[in-house]
N, C-alpha and C positions, 0 to 999 in steps of 0.2 A: 623177798617178802612184800615189801610195799606194792608192788605191782599186783601180786596174787591178792593180797586183802582188797584192793580198790576193786578188782575184778569181782571178788566175792560179794562186796558191799553192793555194787552196781546191780549184781543179778538178784540180791535180796529186795533192792529197791524197786525193781521191775516186778517182782513176784507178788503174790496175793491175790485178793479177790478181784473179780471181774466187776465191770460198771455198765449197767443199762444195756447188756446184750439182749435182754427180752424186747428191747424196744426196736430193734432192728430185724427181728424174726417176724416169721408169718406161716401160713399152711405149706408154702412152697419154698421157704427160706430158712436155714438154720446157722446160728452162730455156734462153733464148736471150739470151746477152750481145750487144748491139750495142756499136759502137765508137767512136771519136774525138768528143770528148776525153775521155769516161768511160765506164766499162762500165755501161750502163744495161740493167737486165734487162726482158726479156719472157718471160712465163710462158703456155705454152699447153698446153691439155688437151684431150683427146676425151672427150665423155660420151655417155650413151645419147640425149640430146636434141641433141647438137650439139657444136661446138667453140667453145671460149673462150679469151680471152686476157686476162691481166693487164698492163696497161700496154702501151706501144707504141714505146718506145726512142727512140735519137737517131741518130747517125751511121751510115749503111749499114742502117738500120732495115728498109727494104724488102726488101733483098737477105736480110738475116739472117732475117726473119719468113718469107719464102717457104721458105728451106731449114729452118728449125727446124719448120715445119708439116708439110713433106715426111716428115720424120722419125717423124712420127705418122701418116702416111698422109693428110695433108689439105692443102688449098690454101687460100688467102686468101679465096675465095668461100664456103668451108666455114664461115667464122667466124660465128657467129650473135650472140655476146655479147662486149662489151669491158668488163672493169672497171678503172676508172681510179683508181689511189690519189691523184694529184694532177695538175694541168695543166702543171707546168714543161715548157719546150719538150723537155727531155732526156728526156721519157716519153710523149710523144704524136706523135712525127713521122710514124710509119707510119698514121696515122688515115685518109688518103685511100685506102690499100689495102684497107681493111675498112670503107669508109664505109656499105656496105648493112647491117652489123650494129646491134644495140642498144648503146648506149653508157651505163653504169651509173656514177653517181657521186653524192656528196653534193650537195645542192641548193645550197649555198653556192659549189661550185666550179664550177657551170655557167656563170657569166658570165665567169669567168676562162678556161675552156675554150673558150668561145664569142668570146673577144676584145672582149666588150662592158664589161669591166672589166680594168683592168691589175692585174699582181701588185703586191704590196706591197712586195717586197724589191728592194733597189737593183740587184743584178745583172741580175735579170730585166727590170727597167725599162730597163736601160743597153742590154742585147742588143736588146729589142725597139725601141727608139729607131733602132739602126742597121741591124738585120736585119729588122725588121717582125715581124707576129704570125705565128704557124705554125699555130694551131688553127682549126676550121671556124667559119663564120659561123653564126648563128642559123638553124636550119633545114636545115642542110646534112646533119646526121646525126641519127638518131632518139636523143633523150637521154632517159633514165629516171632521174628523181632520187630521192633519199629523203633523209629529214632525221634519221634516227636509226638505230642497229643495225637490220640487216635481214638476212633469210634468204632465198637464193634455191635453188630446186630445179631440177636439171637430171637428168633421168632419176632413178637412184638416188643421185645424188651432192647434196650441198649447199654452197654457197658462202655462208659468213658475213661480212657487212659489218660492221666496227666503226669507228665514227666517231672521229677522233683529229685534230681541228682544232688548229691550231697552226703547223705548218709551214706549210700555206697554210690559207685560210678552210675549204676542204671536204676535208682530207687523211682518207683513209681506209684501213684494213688489211682485208684479206680472208684468211680462213682457208678453206682447201681440202685435205683428206685429211691433217689434221695438219700442215700448212705454213702459216705466217703470213706473207703478203706485206704488209709494213709500209711500203711506200712510203718516203719520206724522213723519216718521223716518227723513224725510227731511222737513225742514220748509223754509218758506221766511218772516220772519218780515221784515217791510219797513225800519227800521233803520240799519239792518246789511246785508240784501240780504240773499242768500241762506246759509243754515247750518243745522246741526243736529236738532233733534226735540227741540222744546222750553222748557226749563228748568222747567217752572212752571208746565206743563203739563207731563213732562216726568218721568218715573218711577225710571231709572238708567241712568244718562247722559254718565257715562263713558262706560257702555255697550253699549249704543246707538252709539256713536263714534267709538268703537272697531268694532261694527257689520257692519258699514257703510264701515270701511277700508276693512272688509272681502268681502263685497257685491261688491265693485268695482272690486275687483280682481276676484270674482267668474262670474261676468258679462264679463270678457274678451272675451271668446269665441263667444259672441253673437252681433249681430248688434243692438246696442241701440241708436236710433236717437233722443229720446226724454225722459226726466224725468219728471213727474208731482207729484206735491205734493197733499196731500187729500184737499188742500183748492184751487185748481185750478189754480196753478202756474207751467207752463210748461217751461222748457229750454232745450238747447241741451247739452249734457254731455261731452263738451270738457275738456281739461285739466284745464283750468281757473276755469270752474264750479267745477270739483271735487276737486281743491285745495280750493275753498271757502268753500265747504260743509264739508271738513276735517280739516279745520283749527283749 
């Protein structure tokens, strides 16, 4: 019972209203919150070379993704690339809808995404035991892995991947047009404000924290105007924000 109660409370703390999503949208970009039991974020953008998404949501993700893509004049079949921050089930549910696309993720995340290796955190293991795996099997989608920070060029745009393992073995943040999509390497439970990934869901809390310290150093050359968590909370990365995250 204590373990179940802790999981429920953690989900409730992650759930709720979005923050500043309008600030990271535009005529060719849409921030799409999916629903129950948490607001899991999908970000979609149109570039000269195609449409890409960051993460793939949870409850109602298929419907939300179709609607969100339509708002930038796109359909699921137009998606050419998927950038995965991490493969917890609440961020990958709509993968069958875009199974034709290229899926990009850190190499250490691939076996977790393809269900050949179980996630280390207790909640993920417990849910998988009851509900089964939700990711694709090896070979079902085209996976393009990387082992370190990587830059992707799409037309005149760049998407920069920054590896931040700790929350999961292959957690990654993506920077696009001044917006950093940090996955769950950064979280915002209501009782504490922004901080590192929530402990109950995080594989290695010490590494998560250390990688965030490194991440903010690596971001110094770039104009980062917003940081968004995988649960649809965005904030400006000023010194106060960084101190809170790294406390």
